[in-house]
N, C-alpha and C positions, 0 to 999 in steps of 0.2 A: 848766752851761757846756759841755755836750756836745751830741751830735746830737739826742737826744730832748728833753733839758731845755730847749734853746733854743726848741723849738716848744711845749713844755708850758707854759712861763711865759706865753706869749701867750694860750693857751687859758684858763688859770686867772685871768689878769688880767681877761678878759672875763666869765668865769662867776662870779667872786667879787670884784666891784669894791671891796667894803669890807674885804676880807681883807688881813691883813699877810702878805706872801710873803717867806720866808727861804730863801736859797740857800746850800748848803754844797758846796764843790768843792775838789779839789786844784789845779785850774788847769792840768793837763797839756796840755789842748788849747785853751787860751785864745787862741792865735794862729791857730787853724785856721778862720778866718772865711771865709765864702763869700757875704757880703752886704755891700752898701755902706751899709746902714742903721745904726741904733743898735746898740750892744752889747746882746745879749739880756739880760744881767744888770741892765741899767738898768730892766727891768720888775719887778724884785723890790725890796722895801724895804731889805733888808739882805743883803749877800753876804759870807759867811764863807769864807776860804781855810783849809780845815782837812782833816784826815785822818779819815775815818769810823772808822778803827781806834782813834783817840784823840780823840773829840769833846770840845771844850771844856766844862767843867762848866757846868751851867745852861742850855745851849743849847736843850734840849727843853722847858723849863718854859713853860707857858702855850700850848703848841702843840696844835692840835686834830687835825691829820692830818699824816702823813709819807708821802712818796713816795720809796721807796728805788730810785733809778736807778743808784747807785754800783756800778760793775763794770768789770772788764777784759772787753771786750764781744764777743769772738769767739774762735774756735778758735786762730788764729795767736798771739794774745796769750796765751791760756791755755797753749799749748805753750811759748812763750818764757819766761813768768813764771808757772809753775804754782803755786808757793807763794803768791805775791801774789794770784793769782786766787782761790784758796780762802780766803785771809784777808779779802780785800775783798768778794768776792761772797757768801761764806757766813758765816764767823765774825763779821765785823763787822756784817753784816746782822742776825743773831740777837741780837748784843750790843746794837745800837741799839734793836731791838724790845723787848728786856727793859727797857732804861732808859726807853723811851717809855711802856710800860705802868705802870712805877713812878710816873711823874710825871703820869699821867692823860691821856695822849694817847688819843683814842678810835678813830682809824682809821689802820691801817698798810697801805700798798699796796706790794707787792713786784713789781718787773718781772722776771718769770720768762720762760721761752722754750719754744717748741715743739721746740727742739733736744733736749729731754729724751727724745723718742721715738726719736732715733737713726736706725736703719734699720728701716723698716716698710713692706714691699711688699704686705702682705696686706689692705689696706683702710685707710680713713681712721681716724685715731686719735681716740678720745674721752678725756675726763678719767678714765675708768675703765679705759683700756687700760694695760698694763704699760709702764713707762718703760724706756728702754735707752740711758742716757747713755754716749756713746762718747769724750768729751773732758773735759778738766778744767773747761772752761766749762760744759758740760751737767751734769756731776756737781755743780758748785757750786750750780746752780739746784735740782737734786733735793734735795740735802742741806739747803739753806736752807728749802725748802718743808716738809720733814719736821720740822725743829726749830721752825719758826714755828707749826705746827699746835697744839701743846699750850698756847701762850700765849694763844690766842683764847678769849674768853668774852663774856658779855653786855655788858661795859663796854669791851672791846677787840676791835674788828673787824679781822680780818686777811684781805686779799684778794691772792691770788697770780695775776697775769695772765700766762698762758702765751702770749706774743706770737708771731705768725708772724714771718718774716724781714722786717725793716724796709726801707723804701724811701722815696724822695721827697726833695724839697728841704728844706733846713734852713739856718739862719744859720751853723751849723757843720757843714757837709756831710761825710759819710763816703763814700768811694768804694770801701771794702772790703766792700760789700754787692752782691749779684749784679745786681740791676736797675740800681743806680746805676753800677756798673762798666760795664755794657753801654752805657748812655747816654753816659757819659764817653768811651768808646772811639769811639762813633759820632760824637759832636760833634767830638772832637779829631783823629781820624784816619780817619773813615769806615770803621772796622774794629771788629768785635766778635770777640774771641778767647774762645771757650768752652773753659775749661781741662779740662772733662770731656768725655764723649761726648755730652752734652746730654740724656741720658735721666733723670737724677735728678729727683725731685719736690721742689718747695718751695712751702709756703704763704707768701704775702706779705701785708703790711699797710702802708699809708701811714703815715708818722710823724704826720700830723694825726689820723688815726683812732686811733692809739695814745694820743694826748693826750685824745681823746674818751672812750676806755675808762677812762683813769686818772681823768678827771673823774667818771665814773659811780662808780668804785670808792671814791673819797674819801667820797662822801655816800650810798652805798647802805645800805639798811636790811637787817639780817640776814634772809635769806629762809628760811623753814622751819627756823628755828633755826640757820642756817649762820653762826655767828660767824666760822668759818674757811671760806674758799671758794677753791678752785682752779678756774680756768676758762680754756679755750682762747679766745684773742682774735684774730679775723680774720674772713674771709668764705669760705664754701664755694666761691664763684665765683673765688677767688684761689688755688686750688691749681693750680700750673702745673709743667710740665716745663721745665727750663732752656732747652732749644732753642726752646720756644714763646715764652719771654720775649725771646730774641734776635730772633725773627721779628717780634714786636710792635714792638720798637725800630726795626727796619728799615722798618716801615711808616710810622713817624713821622719818621724821619730818612732821606730818600731817598739812594740811591747807596751804601748801606753794604754792605760785604763781611763775611759771617759765616763764621768758620772753626771747625771742631770738632776736638777732639783725640781721634781714634778710638783712639789708642794709650794713652790715659790709664788708670791703674789704676782699677778700679771705685770710685765714690764711695760710701763707707759711710753717708753722710748723705742718705737719700732717704726721704721720708715725706709722706703726705697727712694732713690734719687735718680733723676734723669740728667745726664751730663752732656747731652748733645750740643748745647750751646757753647760750652767750653771747647769741644772738639772742633766746632765750626770756627770759633774766634782764634784759637791758638793751635792750629794743626801741627806745628813743629814742636809743641811743648806738652803734648798729651802724655799721660802716664805710660811708662815703659815696663815697669816691674810687673810680674805676675805673682799670684798667690804662693805657689810652690817655691819660687825663687826667694820671696820675702821670708817664708818660714825657714828655708834652708840657711839663709843669711843669719837670721836670729839664732838658730840652733848652733851654727858654727861660731858666731860671735860670743854667745854665752859660754860655749865650751872652751873658747880661747882664753877666757878669764877665769876658768875653772869654777864656773857658777854651779853651786850645789845646795843652795839654801831652800829647803822645802817650805820654810816659813817666810818666803819672800814678801808676802803681803803685809808683813810687819817690818819690812826693811826700808832702807833709805831710797830704794827704787820706786817706792810709792810716794808721790809728792806730798800728800797730806801728812804722812808720817814724818817727813823731814821738817815741815813747818811746825807741827805739833811738838817735835823734839826741841826746836829752837825756842818755841814759846815756853816750854817747861824749864829750859835753862835760863829764862829771863832775858834772852837776846832779842826777842821780837815783842812789840807791843800788841795789844788787841787789834789794832788797825793794820798790823803787819808792816811796821816801820822798825828799823833797827833801834834798839833801846840805847845803844851807845856806839856812835860811829861818826866819821868825819864826812859830812855831805859833800858830794862833788869830788871825792877822791879820784885822781886820774892816774891810771897805770898805762904806760906806753910799752907795747909789745915790740 
């Protein structure tokens, strides 16, 4: 029921038409819809509203593969809710994986992140490069990878996908992602405000290409005995400086004014990533989208819902805003648990 999951279920429904798809989500962002079509969860057979920190008993029985997307998904969320970030992104992930192995699940796919590389200006990072996690979010990914590794064996395949920064249109759009932010500013106000000096490097990947990679990971055969695999997922052609992304958006949306914050503190998150190993391992599942196509899709998607909010950084499309609003209403506790709900509620689509 999030940004990536909404796109992933479409991909899995097409790739595995005979499979039973089961969704598990807390429902924090259920109302953050950016599409006039059907609810994304209508594409799964069963939707459970549950907390991964306390999964209902028996939920994993009979399951062949698990995709662990559950996470507080960026640095601002990690800064605001550090303990919950570690519990959801790391501790619960390892706990779910252990339960999965016990009941015979064969494949566990973990959505990790290239943010584990932190600050790296001396060349593109490979899977063998040292990690340098600078935030609670990045640390949660590093620690989850570390503790998942010993669980893998010939009967339990574990794949950690270190995704580049996500972008692109989704039925539950996020605008707290660099490219999505730029396109939203261009569409709503003909302005792109770069919060840094524009020089930091970011690798990007379209959310549809993330779903393609997850599809591959679900059914991959262990290669060269790699029951546990960590791999960078993205494209070498999608390593961009932030200012280059803004300029590309300005090409697609005419008349846009780009501003750079030359007085900004140096951004400690700057890294390029080498994706050659993923290209070698998954030649049929490498990214297909290009930057201009992604920008055009975002522009058209936002225009189709008549998006014109110049103050979108205070809107529900920023995940931190949604959680803070729920907290202010007394609906969420400090640990991001529903204050009054029925655990394990099951809705069948």
